SERO-4910 file (N, C-alpha, C, O; in steps of 0.05 Angstrom, whole numbers):
BEGIN
 pado doro    nc1    nc2    nc3   cac1   cac2   cac3    cc1    cc2    cc3    oc1    oc2    oc3
  Met    A   -451  -1116    165   -428  -1135    165   -410  -1127    142   -419  -1124    120
  Ala    A   -384  -1123    148   -365  -1115    127   -360  -1138    108   -359  -1161    116
  Thr    A   -357  -1131     82   -351  -1152     63   -321  -1153     58   -307  -1133     60
  Thr    A   -312  -1176     53   -283  -1181     48   -280  -1191     20   -295  -1208     11
  Pro    A   -260  -1180      5   -256  -1190    -23   -251  -1220    -22   -236  -1230     -5
  Gln    A   -262  -1234    -41   -259  -1263    -43   -237  -1270    -63   -235  -1258    -84
  Met    A   -220  -1289    -56   -199  -1299    -74   -209  -1326    -84   -216  -1343    -68
  Pro    A   -209  -1330   -110   -218  -1357   -120   -200  -1379   -108   -177  -1375   -104
  Asp    A   -213  -1402   -104   -199  -1425    -92   -174  -1432   -108   -154  -1440    -97
  Gly    A   -175  -1429   -135   -152  -1436   -152   -128  -1420   -145   -105  -1430   -148
  Asp    A   -131  -1394   -137   -108  -1377   -130    -93  -1388   -107    -68  -1387   -107
  Phe    A   -107  -1398    -85    -93  -1410    -62    -78  -1434    -71    -55  -1439    -63
  Thr    A    -91  -1451    -87    -78  -1475    -97    -54  -1469   -113    -33  -1482   -110
  Glu    A    -56  -1449   -131    -33  -1442   -147    -10  -1431   -129     13  -1438   -134
  Leu    A    -17  -1415   -110      3  -1404    -91     18  -1426    -76     42  -1426    -74
  Ile    A      2  -1445    -66     14  -1467    -51     32  -1484    -70     53  -1492    -63
  Ala    A     22  -1489    -95     38  -1504   -114     64  -1490   -121     84  -1503   -122
  Leu    A     63  -1463   -125     87  -1448   -131    106  -1449   -108    131  -1452   -112
  Leu    A     96  -1445    -83    114  -1446    -60    127  -1474    -57    151  -1476    -51
  Thr    A    111  -1495    -61    122  -1522    -59    143  -1527    -81    164  -1538    -75
  Gln    A    137  -1518   -105    157  -1521   -127    182  -1505   -121    204  -1515   -125
  Asn    A    179  -1481   -111    203  -1464   -104    219  -1478    -82    244  -1478    -84
  Leu    A    206  -1489    -62    221  -1502    -40    235  -1527    -51    258  -1533    -43
  Thr    A    222  -1542    -69    234  -1566    -81    259  -1558    -97    280  -1571    -94
  Glu    A    257  -1537   -113    279  -1529   -130    302  -1518   -113    325  -1524   -118
  Thr    A    295  -1504    -92    316  -1494    -74    330  -1517    -59    354  -1516    -56
  Gly    A    315  -1537    -51    327  -1560    -39    346  -1575    -57    367  -1584    -49
  Lys    A    338  -1577    -83    356  -1590   -102    381  -1573   -106    403  -1584   -109
  Thr    A    378  -1547   -106    402  -1529   -109    420  -1533    -85    445  -1533    -89
  Val    A    409  -1535    -61    426  -1539    -37    441  -1565    -39    465  -1566    -33
  Gln    A    428  -1586    -48    441  -1612    -51    463  -1611    -72    485  -1622    -67
  Leu    A    458  -1597    -94    479  -1594   -114    503  -1578   -104    526  -1586   -108
  Leu    A    497  -1557    -89    519  -1541    -77    535  -1557    -57    559  -1555    -55
  Gln    A    521  -1574    -41    535  -1591    -21    553  -1611    -35    575  -1617    -26
  Thr    A    543  -1622    -57    559  -1641    -73    583  -1627    -84    606  -1638    -84
  Thr    A    579  -1603    -94    602  -1587   -105    622  -1581    -84    646  -1583    -89
  Val    A    613  -1574    -60    632  -1568    -38    648  -1593    -31    672  -1591    -26
  Ala    A    635  -1616    -29    649  -1640    -23    670  -1647    -44    692  -1655    -38
  Ser    A    662  -1643    -69    681  -1648    -91    705  -1629    -89    728  -1637    -93
  Leu    A    699  -1603    -84    721  -1584    -82    739  -1590    -58    763  -1586    -59
  Glu    A    727  -1599    -36    744  -1606    -12    762  -1629    -19    785  -1630    -10
  Thr    A    752  -1648    -34    768  -1671    -43    791  -1662    -60    814  -1670    -57
  Arg    A    784  -1644    -79    805  -1633    -97    826  -1618    -81    850  -1619    -87
  Val    A    817  -1602    -61    836  -1587    -45    854  -1606    -30    879  -1602    -28
  Ser    A    843  -1628    -19    859  -1647     -4    880  -1660    -23    903  -1663    -15
  Val    A    871  -1667    -47    890  -1679    -66    912  -1659    -73    936  -1666    -74
  Leu    A    904  -1634    -78    924  -1613    -85    943  -1607    -62    967  -1602    -66
  Glu    A    933  -1607    -38    950  -1602    -15    971  -1625    -12    994  -1620     -6
  Ser    A    962  -1649    -17    980  -1672    -17   1002  -1669    -38   1026  -1673    -33
  Gly    A    993  -1661    -62   1012  -1656    -83   1031  -1633    -77   1055  -1634    -84
  Gln    A   1021  -1613    -64   1038  -1590    -56   1060  -1599    -38   1083  -1590    -40
  Gln    A   1053  -1616    -19   1074  -1625      0   1096  -1641    -14   1120  -1638     -8
  Gln    A   1088  -1657    -33   1108  -1671    -49   1126  -1652    -64   1150  -1656    -66
  Met    A   1114  -1631    -75   1130  -1612    -90   1149  -1596    -72   1172  -1590    -80
  Val    A   1141  -1591    -48   1159  -1577    -29   1183  -1595    -23   1206  -1585    -22
  Asp    A   1179  -1621    -19   1201  -1640    -14   1220  -1640    -38   1245  -1641    -35
  Gln    A   1209  -1640    -62   1226  -1640    -86   1241  -1614    -89   1264  -1614    -98
  Gln    A   1229  -1592    -81   1242  -1566    -83   1268  -1566    -66   1288  -1554    -75
  Asn    A   1267  -1578    -43   1291  -1580    -26   1314  -1594    -41   1337  -1588    -37
  Lys    A   1306  -1614    -58   1326  -1629    -73   1334  -1615    -99   1357  -1615   -107
  Leu    A   1313  -1604   -112   1318  -1592   -139   1308  -1564   -140   1284  -1559   -140
  Ser    A   1326  -1545   -140   1318  -1517   -139   1303  -1508   -165   1289  -1488   -164
  Gly    A   1307  -1522   -186   1294  -1515   -212   1263  -1519   -212   1249  -1510   -229
  Glu    A   1253  -1534   -192   1224  -1540   -190   1209  -1518   -176   1184  -1521   -172
  Met    A   1221  -1497   -167   1208  -1476   -152   1184  -1464   -166   1164  -1458   -153
  Lys    A   1186  -1460   -192   1164  -1448   -207   1139  -1465   -206   1116  -1455   -203
  Thr    A   1142  -1492   -208   1120  -1510   -207   1106  -1509   -179   1081  -1510   -178
  Val    A   1122  -1508   -158   1111  -1507   -131   1094  -1482   -128   1073  -1483   -116
  Lys    A   1104  -1460   -137   1089  -1434   -135   1062  -1436   -150   1042  -1426   -140
  Thr    A   1062  -1449   -173   1037  -1452   -188   1017  -1469   -172    994  -1462   -170
  Glu    A   1026  -1491   -161   1009  -1509   -146    998  -1494   -121    975  -1497   -113
  Thr    A   1015  -1478   -108   1007  -1463    -85    985  -1443    -92    966  -1440    -77
  Ala    A    988  -1430   -114    968  -1411   -123    941  -1425   -128    920  -1415   -122
  Gln    A    943  -1449   -140    918  -1465   -146    904  -1473   -120    880  -1471   -118
  Val    A    920  -1482   -100    908  -1490    -75    895  -1466    -61    873  -1468    -51
  Thr    A    908  -1443    -62    897  -1419    -50    871  -1411    -64    851  -1404    -51
  Lys    A    871  -1412    -90    847  -1406   -106    825  -1425    -99    802  -1417    -95
  Leu    A    831  -1451    -97    810  -1471    -90    800  -1468    -62    777  -1471    -57
  Arg    A    818  -1461    -44    809  -1455    -16    789  -1432    -15    769  -1433     -2
  Asp    A    796  -1411    -30    778  -1388    -31    751  -1396    -44    730  -1388    -34
  Glu    A    752  -1413    -64    728  -1422    -77    711  -1439    -58    687  -1437    -57
  Val    A    725  -1457    -43    711  -1474    -24    698  -1456     -2    675  -1461      5
  Lys    A    713  -1437      8    701  -1419     28    677  -1404     18    656  -1402     32
  Phe    A    678  -1395     -7    655  -1381    -20    632  -1401    -22    609  -1394    -16
  Gln    A    637  -1425    -32    616  -1445    -35    603  -1453     -8    579  -1456     -6
  Val    A    620  -1456     12    610  -1463     39    592  -1441     49    571  -1446     60
  Thr    A    601  -1416     46    584  -1393     54    558  -1393     39    537  -1388     51
  Ala    A    559  -1397     13    535  -1397     -3    516  -1419      5    492  -1415      7
  Val    A    526  -1443     10    510  -1466     18    497  -1460     46    474  -1466     50
  Asn    A    513  -1450     64    502  -1444     91    480  -1422     89    460  -1425    103
  Lys    A    484  -1402     73    464  -1381     70    439  -1392     57    416  -1387     66
  Leu    A    442  -1409     36    419  -1420     23    404  -1439     42    379  -1439     42
  Ala    A    419  -1455     57    406  -1473     76    390  -1457     97    368  -1465    104
  Ala    A    401  -1436    107    387  -1419    126    362  -1406    113    341  -1404    126
  Asp    A    365  -1398     88    341  -1386     74    319  -1407     71    296  -1401     76
  Val    A    327  -1431     64    307  -1453     60    293  -1459     87    269  -1462     88
  Leu    A    309  -1460    108    297  -1466    134    278  -1443    143    257  -1448    154
  Gly    A    286  -1418    137    269  -1395    143    243  -1397    128    222  -1391    139
  Ile    A    245  -1404    103    220  -1406     86    203  -1429     97    179  -1425    101
  Gln    A    215  -1452    102    199  -1474    112    187  -1468    139    165  -1478    146
  Lys    A    201  -1452    155    191  -1446    182    168  -1425    181    150  -1426    199
  Asn    A    168  -1407    162    149  -1385    162    129  -1386    140    109  -1371    140
  Ala    A    132  -1403    120    114  -1403     97     89  -1419    103     89  -1438    119
  Val    A     67  -1410     92     41  -1424     94     43  -1447     74     44  -1442     50
  Met    A     42  -1471     85     45  -1495     68     18  -1506     59     17  -1521     39
  Asp    A     -3  -1500     73    -30  -1511     66    -51  -1495     81    -45  -1481    101
  Ile    A    -75  -1496     72    -98  -1483     86   -121  -1503     87   -122  -1521     70
  Lys    A   -139  -1500    106   -162  -1517    108   -184  -1502    125   -178  -1482    138
  Leu    A   -208  -1512    123   -230  -1500    139   -233  -1517    165   -230  -1541    164
  Gly    A   -239  -1503    187   -243  -1517    212   -271  -1528    215   -286  -1531    195
  Glu    A   -279  -1534    240   -305  -1546    245   -328  -1526    238   -325  -1502    241
  Leu    A   -350  -1538    230   -374  -1522    223   -388  -1513    249   -392  -1529    267
  Glu    A   -395  -1487    250   -409  -1476    273   -434  -1463    262   -433  -1448    242
  Arg    A   -458  -1469    274   -483  -1458    264   -496  -1440    285   -492  -1444    309
  Ala    A   -512  -1421    275   -527  -1403    293   -553  -1396    280   -554  -1392    255
  Asp    A   -574  -1393    296   -600  -1384    285   -599  -1354    281   -586  -1340    297
  Leu    A   -612  -1344    260   -614  -1315    255   -641  -1304    263   -643  -1283    276
  Tyr    A   -662  -1318    256   -689  -1308    262   -695  -1310    291   -693  -1331    303
  Asn    A   -701  -1287    304   -706  -1285    333   -682  -1295    349   -685  -1307    371
  Ala    A   -657  -1291    339   -633  -1300    353   -611  -1280    348   -614  -1260    333
  Leu    A   -587  -1285    359   -565  -1267    357   -549  -1270    331   -538  -1250    322
  Gly    A   -548  -1293    319   -532  -1297    295   -502  -1297    301   -494  -1307    322
  Tyr    A   -486  -1285    284   -457  -1284    287   -447  -1256    283   -458  -1240    268
  Val    A   -425  -1249    297   -411  -1224    293   -388  -1231    274   -374  -1251    278
  Asp    A   -383  -1215    254   -360  -1219    236   -334  -1217    251   -329  -1197    264
  Gln    A   -317  -1238    249   -291  -1237    263   -271  -1255    248   -279  -1274    234
  Val    A   -246  -1247    251   -224  -1263    239   -219  -1287    257   -221  -1283    281
  Pro    A   -214  -1310    247   -209  -1320    220   -233  -1335    208   -229  -1352    191
  Tyr    A   -257  -1327    216   -281  -1342    207   -290  -1333    179   -286  -1310    171
  Val    A   -303  -1351    165   -315  -1345    139   -343  -1359    139   -346  -1381    148
  Ile    A   -363  -1344    129   -390  -1355    127   -390  -1375    105   -383  -1369     82
  Thr    A   -399  -1399    111   -399  -1421     90   -428  -1429     82   -431  -1441     61
  Glu    A   -448  -1422     98   -475  -1430     92   -495  -1410    103   -491  -1399    125
  Val    A   -516  -1405     88   -539  -1389     98   -564  -1404     90   -567  -1411     67
  Tyr    A   -582  -1409    109   -606  -1425    104   -631  -1407    107   -632  -1389    123
  Asn    A   -650  -1413     90   -676  -1400     91   -696  -1423     89   -708  -1428     68
  Trp    A   -701  -1436    112   -718  -1460    113   -746  -1455    103   -758  -1471     89
  Asn    A   -758  -1432    111   -786  -1427    105   -789  -1411     79   -812  -1405     71
  Gln    A   -768  -1405     65   -767  -1392     39   -781  -1365     39   -794  -1358     19
  Asp    A   -779  -1350     61   -789  -1323     61   -767  -1304     54   -747  -1313     43
  Ala    A   -769  -1279     59   -749  -1259     51   -725  -1257     70   -707  -1241     66
  Phe    A   -725  -1273     92   -705  -1270    112   -691  -1297    118   -705  -1318    120
  Pro    A   -664  -1298    120   -651  -1323    126   -657  -1332    154   -661  -1315    172
  Asp    A   -657  -1358    159   -664  -1369    185   -640  -1378    200   -639  -1377    225
  Gln    A   -619  -1387    187   -595  -1398    200   -571  -1392    184   -572  -1390    159
  Val    A   -547  -1390    197   -522  -1385    184   -501  -1404    196   -503  -1412    219
  Ala    A   -481  -1411    179   -459  -1429    189   -432  -1416    182   -430  -1403    161
  Lys    A   -413  -1420    199   -386  -1409    193   -365  -1430    200   -370  -1449    215
  Arg    A   -341  -1425    189   -318  -1443    195   -293  -1425    198   -291  -1404    186
  Lys    A   -274  -1434    214   -248  -1421    216   -232  -1428    192   -233  -1451    182
  Ile    A   -216  -1409    182   -196  -1415    162   -170  -1420    177   -161  -1403    192
  Leu    A   -157  -1443    172   -133  -1451    186   -110  -1452    166   -114  -1460    142
  Lys    A    -86  -1446    175    -62  -1447    158    -42  -1466    171    -40  -1467    196
  Leu    A    -26  -1480    154     -5  -1498    164     22  -1483    161     31  -1479    139
  Val    A     34  -1476    184     60  -1463    184     78  -1478    203     72  -1483    226
  Asn    A    101  -1487    192    121  -1501    207    109  -1526    220    117  -1533    243
  Gly    A     91  -1539    206     79  -1564    216     57  -1560    237     48  -1580    248
  Ile    A     48  -1536    241     28  -1530    261      4  -1516    248      8  -1496    234
  Trp    A    -20  -1526    253    -45  -1513    243    -51  -1490    261    -53  -1493    285
  Gln    A    -55  -1466    249    -60  -1441    264    -84  -1427    251    -90  -1431    227
  Asp    A    -97  -1410    267   -118  -1392    255   -105  -1375    234    -82  -1366    237
  Leu    A   -120  -1370    212   -109  -1354    191   -101  -1326    200    -81  -1315    190
  Gly    A   -115  -1315    219   -109  -1288    229    -86  -1286    248    -77  -1264    256
  Ser    A    -75  -1309    257    -53  -1308    277    -26  -1302    264    -22  -1309    241
  Asn    A     -9  -1289    279     18  -1283    270     39  -1299    285     63  -1291    285
  His    A     31  -1321    297     50  -1337    313     70  -1350    294     63  -1359    272
  Lys    A     95  -1351    302    116  -1364    286    128  -1387    301    146  -1400    291
***
């Protein structure tokens, strides 16, 4: 039977904790960016309103032309900034959804399955099972019974075998 390197239980817990923390921080960043975009859109709306008033005044007073050009440049700059922020928020939201859809959020062991070893077939080593118990009831040199469990992972809200690549 082939041996598989063992990872201490703490490493899985740390990995899950780090992934959860990363997703939480990314979610907060998305919310902050969405708030920033809303604020910028409000500012653009206010500036566009101001720009229209300046255009009306320009028709009456030709000396105000310089002010109108300045406001127009600010609106253009803010529009570009809003477009950039919207693109960044959309990309970040897509990244978060991709992570949430494909990341392993939790692991657990499945149901216990037992088999006799002495004068019996025992188990063949296969993914995603892990041997969890070996019994030697009569305390001789040979084990009498073995138990195994499936390792399951939680991906996108669905428990799957650890060895599966389903998305």
